[in-house]
N, C-alpha and C positions, 0 to 999 in steps of 0.2 A: 505492499500501498504506500504511495507517495505520500511524503511530506507533508505539510501545508504549507511550508516552505519554498516547494519545488516551482508553484507558477511564477514567484518572484525571481527567482534563480531563472526560471527561461526568458523571461522578460528582461532581467540585467543581461543577457548573455545575447542575446537579440540584438540591445542596444548598444554593445560593444563589439557586435558583427557591421552594424551601420556606421559603427564611428571608425572601425580599423579603413573598412572599404572609401569612406569620403578621405583618412586623409593620407592614402595613395592610390591605389588605382580610380577609384571613384571620384577622385578631385583632379587628377590629369586628365578621364574623361569629360566630368562636366565642366569643370574650367574652359578648353576647349568646345563645347557644346556652350553654354552662356557667354560668348565670346563673338569678335566678329573674325574667328581664325578660320580659313579653306581647309583647314586638315580634318574635314568633319564627313562621314559619311552620309548618305544620302536619309537613314532612318534616322541620323542623329541631328541633320539641318532643318528636318519634320520637326522633331522634338523640340529646337530653337523657336522656331517660327511656332508655333502652340503655345510653348511657356508668353514668348512676348509679347502674342493675343491676349495669355492671362492679366501679363505685368500692366500692358497700356489697358486695359477694359477694368481696372481695378482703380489706376489713376485715372479714370472717367469718372467711375463713380465719388473717389472721395473728391474730386473740383466740385461737383454736383451737391455734395453738402453745405458747398460753400466755402468759403475762403480759408486756405491753409492755415494763413500765418496766423500761428498763437497755440495751433493745435499742436499736439502729442500725437505720436505712433509709436506701435513697438510692431516690429517685424520679425516676428517667430519664425525660426531654419530662414535667415536672410542670404545664404547660399555667396553668393558672392558678389552679394549689393543690386542685384537686376532692379529690384523695389527700392531698398531704402534711399538708394543716391538720387535717384530723381523724386521721392522725395522730399531729398534734402532740398536741392535745386529747385522745386517747385514751391520753396518757402516755408516748407512745415516748423512749427515749433522746435520740435523735440522729434528724433527717431532715433530710438533704442531697436539696436536690431542684433540677434545672435543665432548662433547657427552652432551645432553639435561641434562638427569640425575643425580645429586651430586651423588646419591648412585656407579652410575657405574662410574664416574670417582674416587670415594676415591676406588672403589676394582683396580680399573685400575692401579692407582699410587701405591698401597699395592702392586701388581703382576709384575711392573717393579723394585722395590724397592728389591724385594722376588729374582728378575732376575740379581741382581747386578746392577742396570743402575739408576743410578742417572736423577737429571735434569738440566743439561749441555747442551745435546740435545733431552732430551724427555721433551717435558711439556703436563702436560694436565689441561685442565678448562672445566668447564662446563658453556654450553649456548649455545642457539639455532642457526641454520644452518646459518637465515638471518643475525645474528648479526658477523658471522668469518668474518675476515681483514685480508690484508696482501699480500704480495706474494710468491708464491714459486714457484720452479720449476715445481711437480705432488702434484695436489690434488687429490684424493681421498675419495669417497661416498659410503660404502657398505651395503645395504638391508638394507638403512635408505628409500629409498624413499615408501617403503608400507606403510607408516601411510600418505603421499601425493598426492592427487589426480592429476589429468593427470593437467590440467591448469598451480599447483602450486609446482608440479615438475618438468614443461617444463620453468617452473619463476628461481627453483633454480641451474639448470643445468645453465641456463644463471648467475646465480650470483655465483656460482663456477668456472667458465670457465675466469671471469673476474679477478681471485686470481690466475690464474695457468699460468705462462712462458712458458711453452712445453707440459706438457700433463695433460691429465684431464679421469679419469678414474671412472664409476658408474654403478651398478650393481641395476638391482631393477626387480621387478616381472613380465613378461611380460603378457601381455592380451592375452588369447586363448581364444573359446569356451569350452576348457576343465576345466579352473582354474576358467573360469566365472561360471562355473555349480559347481565345487566343495565350490567356496568362498558361493557360493546361500546355499548350502547342509549344510556347517559350522554354515552357519548363523540359517539356522532351526534346525541344531540338531549338536551337543547337547541342541542349543539356545543362542539368539544373548547375553543374559547378562552372559555366558561362553567363549564367540570368540571377540577378540580383531580387532577392524575396521581395516581392510585391503585394500589395494588399488594394483591393477594389470594396469600398465600403456603400452600403444600403444607405440612400438619399435622408429615409423616411427616420433613421437610426438617428444622423447626425442633426437633424431640425428636430426631434422627439429633446435631444439634448438640449442644443441651444433654447431652445422652450423652456424647459424646464429650469435654467438658468435666468429666465426673465426677458429672453432675446425672441422677439419674432422676426420671421423672414419678410425682408423687404423688396429683394428683385433677386432674380437668379440666371442664371446663362450657361450653358454647353460649350465649350471651346474645343474645338474639333480640327485635328491637323493627320494625317498620317503618322502614325504612331504616338499619337498625344491624343487623349480622352478625356476632360476634367470639366468639374461642373463647377459653378462658382457661384457661390454663394453669399449675399450682404444682410446681415442682421440688426436689429436696431431694438436698443433696450425698447421694453416695455415702459411706456408711462402709468405711474399711480395713479389712481383712479378714485 
């Protein structure tokens, strides 16, 4: 009979696996994808296009909410700064950006410095989502939940919602029979050793978790490109009646 600690150990082991991947091979691969490098294959180029569509849509949504100046943002799972940097450039009052991978954070800082941004309003740190603290006008978490199974993703939605005063924006790969089939094919060919663990999530569970934390869905969209499929949802804090 497994000990009660076993699920926690498995969770910690999986987190270490993800961290290790994004400190080495994963960093090299995704740093190229989230750049203008020509050293990418067709799949990687399409993922780049899809992710940029998501970032652009979030920036539109944020600007639709009114003036960005003076507002605080948390970019949870910031990668190389693809969202955090344009938020700061658009005049955000403050942006706190974090990522599990120290290598990603170092690259994000380098890109921010190259863009002429200091750390007065844009701060990067390395750490997992569970360790995030503080209060922000808007909390954003893009393309990170692919590393979380359904229960853990819903738990994380509740945690991130507790940090947000007004808005919570998340994206994830939605569960569909087609994606489940493609995921299964990916694990068989080119084989498990060539694929990273990826989770598709049931949208109703994500929405239920946010609503239980006091947030209602305001708008949603589906960003698609070949080999990129991401549901993007904006939640707003429910007003007391």
